[in-house]
C-alpha positions as a printed NumPy array, in Angstrom:
array([[ 58.035,  48.834,  43.844],
       [ 55.734,  46.918,  46.035],
       [ 52.727,  48.319,  44.12 ],
       [ 54.456,  47.416,  40.692],
       [ 55.204,  43.919,  42.004],
       [ 51.624,  43.345,  42.991],
       [ 50.297,  44.529,  39.687],
       [ 52.622,  42.154,  37.798],
       [ 51.457,  39.148,  39.962],
       [ 47.749,  40.145,  39.31 ],
       [ 48.471,  40.437,  35.59 ],
       [ 50.133,  37.014,  35.536],
       [ 47.104,  35.366,  37.494],
       [ 44.547,  36.953,  35.161],
       [ 46.399,  35.756,  32.054],
       [ 46.593,  32.239,  33.4  ],
       [ 42.874,  32.294,  34.462],
       [ 41.69 ,  33.513,  31.122],
       [ 43.747,  30.869,  29.401],
       [ 42.274,  28.122,  31.611],
       [ 38.848,  29.416,  30.997],
       [ 39.355,  29.295,  27.312],
       [ 40.688,  25.731,  27.527],
       [ 37.861,  24.46 ,  29.879],
       [ 34.904,  26.106,  28.147],
       [ 35.114,  25.391,  24.483],
       [ 32.447,  26.55 ,  22.182],
       [ 29.346,  24.381,  22.542],
       [ 28.382,  22.164,  19.617],
       [ 24.842,  22.799,  18.129],
       [ 22.866,  19.888,  19.097],
       [ 19.456,  21.08 ,  17.781],
       [ 17.98 ,  18.691,  15.08 ],
       [ 16.737,  19.859,  11.717],
       [ 13.056,  19.872,  11.438],
       [ 10.893,  19.841,   8.293],
       [  7.113,  19.641,   7.586],
       [  7.021,  18.969,   3.92 ],
       [  5.643,  15.408,   4.166],
       [  4.502,  14.774,   7.783],
       [  6.848,  15.77 ,  10.673],
       [ 10.441,  15.01 ,  10.083],
       [ 13.741,  15.795,  11.811],
       [ 17.402,  15.009,  11.092],
       [ 20.185,  14.719,  13.724],
       [ 22.692,  17.587,  13.683],
       [ 25.386,  15.359,  12.138],
       [ 22.978,  13.887,   9.534],
       [ 23.671,  10.241,  10.794],
       [ 19.82 ,   9.459,  10.877],
       [ 16.617,  10.88 ,  10.109],
       [ 12.971,  10.16 ,  11.083],
       [  9.769,  11.298,   9.402],
       [  6.464,  10.472,  11.137],
       [  2.999,  10.319,   9.546],
       [ -0.407,   9.212,  10.639],
       [ -3.738,   8.861,   8.722],
       [ -7.287,   7.913,   9.936],
       [-10.171,   6.654,   7.666],
       [-13.553,   7.084,   9.376],
       [-16.406,   5.344,   7.506],
       [-20.234,   5.159,   7.563],
       [-21.73 ,   2.604,   5.2  ],
       [-25.44 ,   1.722,   4.461],
       [-26.461,  -1.615,   2.716],
       [-30.05 ,  -1.938,   1.272],
       [-32.054,  -5.173,   1.577],
       [-32.022,  -5.67 ,  -2.073],
       [-32.134,  -3.643,  -5.345],
       [-35.951,  -3.454,  -5.003],
       [-36.216,  -3.063,  -1.445],
       [-34.081,   0.081,  -0.563],
       [-34.774,  -0.126,   3.333],
       [-31.559,  -0.587,   5.443],
       [-30.306,  -4.21 ,   5.818],
       [-27.178,  -3.27 ,   7.854],
       [-24.812,  -0.506,   8.716],
       [-21.056,  -0.163,   8.932],
       [-19.844,   2.558,  11.232],
       [-16.158,   2.322,  12.201],
       [-12.578,   3.397,  12.023],
       [-11.561,   1.592,   8.948],
       [ -7.848,   2.381,   9.018],
       [ -5.68 ,   4.023,  11.7  ],
       [ -2.068,   4.004,  10.738],
       [  1.331,   5.336,  11.919],
       [  4.197,   5.184,   9.485],
       [  7.88 ,   6.072,  10.093],
       [ 10.473,   6.567,   7.494],
       [ 14.106,   7.937,   7.355],
       [ 17.757,   6.822,   6.962],
       [ 20.345,   5.331,   9.35 ],
       [ 24.199,   6.177,   9.203],
       [ 23.98 ,   6.84 ,   5.475],
       [ 21.339,   8.242,   3.254],
       [ 21.552,   5.139,   1.105],
       [ 20.36 ,   2.959,   3.98 ],
       [ 16.805,   3.655,   4.643],
       [ 13.748,   2.164,   6.508],
       [  9.916,   2.168,   6.218],
       [  7.822,   1.038,   9.122],
       [  3.933,   1.137,   9.203],
       [  1.758,   0.015,  12.12 ],
       [ -2.014,  -0.358,  12.031],
       [ -4.316,  -0.061,  15.011],
       [ -7.936,  -0.234,  13.904],
       [ -9.609,  -3.525,  14.466],
       [-10.472,  -4.07 ,  10.772],
       [ -6.905,  -3.36 ,   9.909],
       [ -5.218,  -5.965,  11.969],
       [ -6.531,  -9.294,  10.47 ],
       [ -8.827,  -9.605,  13.554],
       [-11.744, -11.364,  11.759],
       [-12.404, -15.108,  11.81 ],
       [-12.135, -15.042,   7.901],
       [ -8.499, -13.973,   8.303],
       [ -7.608, -16.621,  10.903],
       [ -4.712, -18.808,  10.093],
       [ -2.365, -21.213,  11.992],
       [  0.597, -19.446,  10.485],
       [ -0.781, -15.85 ,  10.678],
       [ -2.104, -15.35 ,  14.178],
       [ -4.44 , -12.319,  14.686],
       [ -4.002,  -9.462,  15.715],
       [ -1.335,  -8.19 ,  13.409],
       [ -0.264,  -4.507,  14.116],
       [  2.821,  -4.576,  11.732],
       [  2.034,  -3.967,   8.115],
       [  5.285,  -2.928,   6.754],
       [  8.816,  -3.374,   8.245],
       [ 11.28 ,  -2.752,   5.401],
       [ 15.036,  -1.956,   5.157],
       [ 16.197,  -0.585,   1.816],
       [ 19.74 ,  -0.055,   0.345],
       [ 20.146,   2.228,  -2.762],
       [ 23.643,   1.603,  -4.071],
       [ 22.89 ,   3.899,  -7.135],
       [ 20.17 ,   6.405,  -8.082],
       [ 18.323,   3.912, -10.233],
       [ 18.867,   0.548,  -8.219],
       [ 17.05 ,  -0.182,  -4.948],
       [ 17.236,  -3.321,  -2.75 ],
       [ 14.734,  -4.196,   0.111],
       [ 14.594,  -6.697,   2.764],
       [ 11.829,  -7.297,   5.163],
       [  8.055,  -7.24 ,   4.936],
       [  6.291,  -5.035,   2.431],
       [  3.854,  -4.868,  -0.514],
       [  4.679,  -7.24 ,  -3.266],
       [  5.008,  -5.852,  -6.813],
       [  1.669,  -6.998,  -7.715],
       [ -1.552,  -5.397,  -9.113],
       [ -1.846,  -1.559,  -9.403],
       [ -4.501,  -1.098,  -6.755],
       [ -2.469,  -3.002,  -4.204],
       [  0.767,  -1.106,  -4.692],
       [ -1.321,   2.115,  -4.434],
       [ -1.739,   3.095,  -0.914],
       [ -5.305,   2.735,   0.654],
       [ -4.983,   6.389,   1.46 ],
       [ -4.499,   7.269,  -2.221],
       [ -7.785,   5.782,  -3.504],
       [-10.542,   7.7  ,  -5.214],
       [-13.231,   5.472,  -3.834],
       [-13.968,   4.291,  -0.259],
       [-11.633,   1.212,  -0.776],
       [-10.12 ,  -1.022,  -3.402],
       [-12.304,  -3.025,  -5.748],
       [-13.74 ,  -6.672,  -5.471],
       [-11.12 ,  -7.595,  -7.991],
       [ -8.322,  -6.769,  -5.737],
       [-10.22 ,  -8.284,  -2.754],
       [-10.252, -11.658,  -4.56 ],
       [ -6.9  , -11.893,  -6.255],
       [ -4.374,  -9.412,  -4.769],
       [ -0.912, -10.948,  -3.607],
       [ -0.882,  -8.307,  -0.889],
       [  2.211,  -8.263,   1.442],
       [  4.995, -10.82 ,   2.185],
       [  8.484, -11.206,   3.702],
       [ 11.546, -11.6  ,   1.665],
       [ 13.994,  -9.849,  -0.763],
       [ 12.915,  -7.081,  -3.193],
       [ 14.635,  -5.268,  -6.183],
       [ 13.463,  -2.268,  -7.994],
       [ 15.332,  -0.623, -11.109],
       [ 14.649,   2.296, -13.114],
       [ 15.874,   2.282, -16.719],
       [ 16.021,   5.625, -18.557],
       [ 16.37 ,   5.086, -22.143],
       [ 15.551,   8.646, -22.968],
       [ 14.372,  11.59 , -20.628],
       [ 10.81 ,  10.771, -21.75 ],
       [ 10.855,   6.957, -21.772],
       [ 11.331,   4.847, -18.54 ],
       [ 11.061,   1.132, -17.821],
       [ 10.86 ,   0.016, -14.242],
       [ 11.324,  -3.695, -13.58 ],
       [ 10.393,  -4.911, -10.051],
       [ 11.262,  -8.346,  -8.526],
       [ 10.469, -10.181,  -5.085],
       [ 11.459, -13.445,  -3.785],
       [  9.314, -13.993,  -0.564],
       [  8.042, -16.669,   1.812],
       [  4.632, -16.92 ,   0.122],
       [  2.736, -17.053,   3.45 ],
       [  1.871, -13.401,   3.93 ],
       [  2.703, -10.873,   6.655],
       [  3.691, -11.841,  10.151],
       [  3.701, -15.575,   9.426],
       [  5.004, -17.784,  12.174],
       [  6.393, -20.445,   9.886],
       [  7.079, -21.286,   6.252],
       [  7.389, -24.407,   4.095],
       [  9.982, -25.1  ,   1.52 ],
       [  8.052, -23.29 ,  -1.145],
       [  8.593, -19.667,  -2.061],
       [  6.643, -17.067,  -4.003],
       [  8.324, -15.24 ,  -6.904],
       [  6.804, -12.05 ,  -8.104],
       [  7.752,  -9.813, -11.011],
       [  6.238,  -6.66 , -12.484],
       [  7.316,  -4.301, -15.252],
       [  6.134,  -0.684, -15.758],
       [  6.51 ,   1.156, -18.995],
       [  6.168,   4.953, -18.892],
       [  6.487,   5.916, -22.476],
       [  5.679,   9.689, -22.026],
       [  7.885,  10.031, -18.983],
       [  7.459,  10.179, -15.135],
       [  4.236,  11.386, -13.587],
       [  4.204,  14.488, -11.412],
       [  5.191,  13.688,  -7.919],
       [  4.816,   9.963,  -8.39 ],
       [  1.313,  10.367,  -9.65 ],
       [  1.117,   6.919, -11.086],
       [  0.788,   5.638,  -7.402],
       [ -2.392,   7.656,  -6.513],
       [ -5.795,   7.444,  -8.03 ],
       [ -7.305,  10.309, -10.007],
       [ -5.445,  13.261, -11.568],
       [ -5.623,  15.42 ,  -8.471],
       [ -2.428,  17.355,  -9.595],
       [ -3.846,  17.778, -13.237],
       [ -0.886,  16.707, -15.349],
       [ -0.073,  19.391, -17.868],
       [  0.936,  16.695, -20.47 ],
       [ -0.436,  13.248, -21.103],
       [  1.149,  10.71 , -18.948],
       [  0.751,   7.03 , -19.431],
       [  1.833,   3.867, -17.405],
       [  1.531,   0.238, -18.977],
       [  2.351,  -2.498, -16.653],
       [  2.101,  -6.406, -16.477],
       [  3.404,  -9.073, -14.07 ],
       [  3.324, -12.544, -12.76 ],
       [  3.536, -14.494,  -9.465],
       [  4.133, -17.988,  -8.971],
       [  3.415, -19.263,  -5.405],
       [  5.047, -22.657,  -4.877],
       [  3.324, -24.816,  -2.16 ],
       [  0.912, -22.074,  -0.984],
       [ -0.809, -22.908,   2.228],
       [ -3.465, -20.312,   2.291],
       [ -6.458, -19.873,  -0.076],
       [ -5.181, -16.571,  -1.217],
       [ -1.461, -17.399,  -1.093],
       [ -0.474, -14.514,   1.223],
       [ -4.046, -14.03 ,   2.555],
       [ -7.032, -16.267,   3.369],
       [ -7.653, -19.397,   5.382],
       [ -5.572, -22.357,   5.7  ],
       [ -5.735, -24.921,   2.742],
       [ -5.238, -28.181,   4.979],
       [ -2.314, -28.784,   2.675],
       [ -0.305, -27.022,  -0.014],
       [ -1.045, -26.028,  -3.569],
       [  0.976, -24.121,  -6.248],
       [ -0.807, -21.348,  -8.203],
       [ -0.162, -18.771, -10.888],
       [ -1.154, -15.128, -10.791],
       [ -1.102, -12.943, -14.004],
       [ -1.85 ,  -9.307, -13.935],
       [ -1.795,  -6.259, -16.23 ],
       [ -2.888,  -2.665, -15.875],
       [ -3.049,   0.652, -17.833],
       [ -3.169,   4.271, -16.542],
       [ -3.595,   7.57 , -18.316],
       [ -3.769,  11.055, -16.763],
       [ -4.136,  14.436, -18.458],
       [ -5.434,  17.623, -17.132],
       [ -7.871,  16.281, -14.463],
       [ -8.864,  13.329, -16.473],
       [ -7.887,   9.815, -15.312],
       [ -8.43 ,   6.387, -16.699],
       [ -7.218,   3.2  , -15.054],
       [ -7.886,  -0.517, -15.914],
       [ -6.552,  -3.731, -14.488],
       [ -6.902,  -7.435, -15.236],
       [ -5.903, -10.266, -12.928],
       [ -6.169, -14.005, -13.362],
       [ -5.346, -16.824, -10.906],
       [ -5.178, -20.509, -11.942],
       [ -3.703, -23.634, -10.108],
       [ -1.805, -26.736, -11.157],
       [ -4.505, -29.252, -11.401],
       [ -7.673, -29.161,  -9.134],
       [ -7.976, -25.888,  -6.969],
       [ -9.44 , -28.056,  -4.125],
       [ -7.019, -29.272,  -1.408],
       [ -8.05 , -32.377,   0.655],
       [ -6.787, -32.473,   4.302],
       [ -5.713, -35.535,   6.259],
       [ -9.12 , -35.325,   8.375],
       [-11.037, -35.358,   5.126],
       [-11.868, -31.591,   5.173],
       [-11.504, -29.621,   1.851],
       [-10.736, -26.098,   0.957],
       [-10.277, -24.371,  -2.369],
       [ -8.258, -21.7  ,  -4.09 ],
       [-10.662, -19.309,  -5.874],
       [ -9.532, -19.41 ,  -9.555],
       [-10.916, -16.974, -12.055],
       [-10.481, -13.614, -13.784],
       [-11.116, -10.052, -12.551],
       [-11.232,  -6.713, -14.533],
       [-11.528,  -3.284, -12.848],
       [-12.064,  -0.081, -14.716],
       [-12.192,   3.498, -13.235],
       [-12.653,   6.802, -15.024],
       [-12.642,  10.234, -13.499],
       [-12.382,  13.991, -13.783],
       [-10.947,  16.237, -11.136],
       [-11.926,  19.988, -11.395],
       [ -9.435,  22.772, -10.564],
       [-11.525,  23.399,  -7.449],
       [-10.384,  19.869,  -6.259],
       [-13.91 ,  18.371,  -6.668],
       [-13.809,  15.085,  -8.523],
       [-16.417,  12.825, -10.068],
       [-15.681,   9.223, -10.718],
       [-17.129,   5.9  , -11.916],
       [-16.01 ,   2.338, -11.447],
       [-16.99 ,  -1.105, -12.942],
       [-15.544,  -4.314, -11.477],
       [-16.149,  -7.916, -12.586],
       [-15.122, -11.187, -10.8  ],
       [-15.684, -14.274, -12.808],
       [-14.85 , -17.6  , -11.307],
       [-13.41 , -20.463, -13.504],
       [-15.555, -23.566, -14.281],
       [-13.842, -25.805, -11.536],
       [-15.205, -23.672,  -8.843],
       [-18.668, -22.58 , -10.163],
       [-20.464, -24.807,  -7.62 ],
       [-19.136, -22.653,  -4.605],
       [-18.141, -19.296,  -6.134],
       [-20.524, -16.82 ,  -7.786],
       [-19.837, -14.264, -10.269],
       [-19.675, -10.797,  -8.704],
       [-20.229,  -7.404, -10.496],
       [-20.243,  -3.901,  -9.123],
       [-21.11 ,  -0.55 , -10.541],
       [-20.075,   2.688,  -8.541],
       [-20.085,   6.35 ,  -8.754],
       [-18.205,   8.762,  -6.393],
       [-17.872,  12.429,  -5.55 ],
       [-14.723,  13.431,  -3.635],
       [-13.427,  16.737,  -2.302],
       [ -9.66 ,  16.892,  -1.908],
       [ -8.735,  19.459,   0.824],
       [ -5.11 ,  18.582,   0.839],
       [ -4.927,  16.17 ,  -2.206],
       [ -5.304,  12.593,  -0.753],
       [ -4.114,  13.307,   2.838],
       [ -7.228,  15.191,   3.672],
       [-10.355,  14.404,   1.655],
       [-14.164,  13.591,   1.91 ],
       [-15.624,  10.829,  -0.306],
       [-19.28 ,   9.868,  -0.988],
       [-19.877,   6.819,  -3.062],
       [-22.941,   4.71 ,  -4.277],
       [-22.524,   1.235,  -5.482],
       [-24.823,  -1.486,  -7.021],
       [-23.626,  -4.96 ,  -6.162],
       [-24.893,  -7.946,  -8.104],
       [-23.933, -11.629,  -7.815],
       [-24.898, -14.391, -10.334],
       [-25.048, -18.101, -10.002],
       [-23.511, -19.185, -13.331],
       [-24.726, -22.723, -12.915],
       [-28.442, -21.851, -12.45 ],
       [-28.146, -18.698, -14.643],
       [-29.844, -16.407, -12.193],
       [-28.912, -13.293, -10.254],
       [-28.829, -13.585,  -6.526],
       [-28.   , -11.158,  -3.689],
       [-28.387,  -7.928,  -5.642],
       [-28.353,  -4.704,  -3.506],
       [-27.164,  -1.136,  -3.215],
       [-24.814,   0.452,  -0.71 ],
       [-23.797,   4.046,   0.034],
       [-20.631,   5.095,   1.787],
       [-19.489,   8.426,   3.334],
       [-15.854,   8.518,   4.471],
       [-13.385,  11.182,   5.758],
       [ -9.601,  10.606,   5.428],
       [ -7.334,  12.742,   7.577],
       [ -3.561,  12.608,   7.728],
       [ -0.211,  14.398,   7.448]])
């Protein structure tokens, strides 16, 4: 009896102990994030409440300028890290609520030069993009923050998605670049093969990282028409037909910006005007890709209300460069991912600024090797630059330059 009693007590204790252990040590929750390596390095929290995708890219450049088009001896060199950037994208709480942050770290990518100095945009500027997006439906997207305006095609294309070493002189003279404000994008699918994409933005007009803004705003609109359907992997936003479209793809676009009471010579870019001046910006572009062949052309025009010259209270003057620009590029990408390309760019100032602005024209050829599409590539370009004084009717400052550049990123 004593042995049976002891066995009964032991069994009861073991039962309670096992029950307590089961209650105190529940199954652990898996806290391992989900990783992906499709486009950079990304991970998602186990409960999918947020995600983060990291990418970086570096542009290392060596450039040689000749003395003139007759004297090919070196006049100057450029050897630098042109761009060094880190971007972060993902969602917070809900896949419909996303973000995009891009930081720049190289000196030439942070508005550090004296030509970029402005009292409302103090150098250096590390933040290039800081956007919060909300997508209520598949075809509608709203944005708030600092980002690229829906302007000319070369601007909305990433600098890491170019087939030449950099954007054209047309873009350099007239682009609206980035600004802070409200953005809206919509994709209208009339048929499976016909898309219309309107894009709108209402922004401060002073450009990125501005310290203050006056009562004027910038209003930018762009409409893209894709009559033959969408490009492969958003191929209308990178140059050259690297993916070799199996069927012809076309994008036709046009847009307009009105910058009310602009205080910088380029609106969102440039030096202070010593006052304010409103101006209009018109742009149109065309893109065709098919089996390695690519053709793109864009036109931009800027004009002002009245004289483009602004007189300050201290008697100093500064002007907005008014004029027209057209850029054309043609290329062929072989199956081996070698590409040959040619570019012609022309910037013609309007009559009211001829005394201070020359006509600028460039011809360029390029050879590129894509190791991982635009993420990893090598580029070699040769350009002929010619400036012309339209009042004196003579060419000035004509020279060649050659560029070797390596782009590396994830």
